[in-house]
N, C-alpha and C positions, 0 to 999 in steps of 0.2 A: 563716096564723097566726090563731088564735081570740082575739078581743079582746072583753072586756066593753065594752058601749057606754059611752063616756065622756059627760060632760056635753056636750050639743050646742053650748053656748056656746064651747067650747074648740076653735075652728076649726083652729088650726095642728096640734095634737096629733091631732085626729080625722083630718085629711087625711094626716098622716104614717102613722098606723096603718092607713089604708085603702090605702096604697101610692101615693098621689097626690103629685105634686110640690107644694111650697109656695113661695110667692113673697112677698117682703116688702121692707121698706126701713127706714131709720133716721130717727128724728125727733130733731133736736138743738136745736129752738127751743122756748121756754117759752110755749106758748099752747095752751089747750084747743081754740080755734078752728082753729089750724094742725093740731093732732092730728086733729081731725075731718075736715078737708079731705084730709089725707094718707091717713087710713084709708078714705075714700070713693073712693080712686083704684083700688080693686080688689085690694088686697093681702090675703093670708091672715094676715099678722102685721105689726106695726110694733114695732121696737125703740125704746123710749124711752131715749135715751142720756144717762144721768146721770153717765157717766164723763167723756166729752169734750164733751157738749152743755151748753147753757146752761139746765139743768133742775134746779131744787131740789126739796125735798120737796113743797111746795104744788102746784107745776106738775106734778110726777110724779103725784100723786093725781088732779089734774084731767085730765091727758093720758090716763092709764090708763082712767079712766071714759069719756072721749070716744071713745077707740078701741074699747073693748068695746061701747059703745052702737051702734056701726056694724057689729057682728057680726064684728069682726076681733080677733085675739089680740094683746093688749098684752104685750110681753116687756120687762122693765126690765133695762138694763145698768147695774149698780151700779158704784160707784167702786173697790171692792176686796172683800176677803174678810171684812171686819169683820161679825160676826153681827148687829150692830144695823142695818147698811145692808141686809142681806139681809131681816131681819124687817120693816123699814119698807117695803121694796119689795113684799114679799108681802102686807102688810097693806092695800095699795091695791086688791087684787083682781086683780093681774097674773096672767096665765096662765103665767108662767114668768120665769126670771131668766137673764141672761148675766153670768158672772163673769170678769173679766179676769185675766191674768197668773198662771195656775196653773202652778206649776213642779214640784210634788211631789205624790205620792199623799197625804201628810199634809195638804197644803192642800186637796186635793179632798175628803178625808174631813171636814175641818172645814166646808167649804161644804155638803156634804150634811147633816151634823149640824144646821147652822143653818137649813137650808131645809125639813127634814122634821120632822113631829110624831113623838113616841114611838110605837112602839119604835125606829123607824129613826133618829130624830134627837132634838133637844132643843128644837125650836121650841115656843114657848108660844103660847097662844091668848088674845087680849085684845081685838082689834079686831073689831067686827061687820062691817066693810066688806068683808073678803075673802069671807065667806060670801054677803053680799048681792049682791056683784058677780058671783058665780057663780050667782045665782038659787037658792041653797040655804039651808037652816036651818044654824045653827052646828054641830049634831051631824052633819048630812049632810056639810058641808064638812070637818069633822075626819076623817070616815071616808074621804073620797075624795081629799083634797089630796095625800097622798103619792104616789098613783097618777097623778093628773091634772095636776100641775104640772111643767113642764119645768125642769130645772136644766142650763143650757148652760155649759160651761167653755171658756175660751179658753186655748190654749197658744200663747204669743207669744215664747218665748225658746228659746235653745239648750238650757238646762237642762230646760225643759218637754218639748222634743222628745226629749231623752235619756231622760226618765222617762215617756214617753207610754204604754208598755205597762203599767207599774205604775199610772199614773193611771187608765187605762181599766178596770182590774180592780176599782176601788173601787165597791162596790154603790151604785147611784144615778147612776153615770157610765158613759159608753161606749154601745156599741150596745145598743139596746132597754133603756135604763137603767131603765125603769119596769116591765119584765116581771115581776120578782119582787114587785111591789107590788100586783098585781091580785088 
C-alpha cells in the first residue's frame, strides 16, 4: 500500500500504516503525572478513558498533552456519541477517538460527521490546541486532520453486531477508514 507520510507525531497510525503491530493501554486516573508515567512504559498509544475512568475535561486536556509529549498517541474514549463530546476531545490535540456503543450505521455516520472537517463532516475549528499539539499551523491541521485522526467505534451490543456490515460501510469507519481521505 502506498501511503502519504503522516505527521511523525501520530505514532499509532504511522505504525498501523507501516504494517507494524501497535501496543497500548487504558488510563482511567485523572493525573497528568500518571498519564506521563503510563506513556513512558513503552506503549504506542494510551486510551484516555473518559467513559469509565475518573477523567473530566481538564484532566483530559492535561493527560492528552502529557501522553503526546512522550511520543505516544493519546486516544480519547468519550462518554458517547454527542458531537460536543467529540469536539472537546479532538480539541485537546488527541490523535484519535474511541466511541462506545455504536449500534447502527446512522450512529456511525453521526460520529464521522462530528469528528471530520468539511467536506466529510461538520466539525468546526475554534481551538488552537489541536493544531499546536500536532506541531502544525491551523491551516496545515485543517488540511491533514481528516486523514490523520483515528475514529475508532466500539460495537458492544447484539444490535451492533447485527448491523456490523452496514456500520463498516460508512465512509470513515471500517478497514482502512482513512484511505479515501489521503
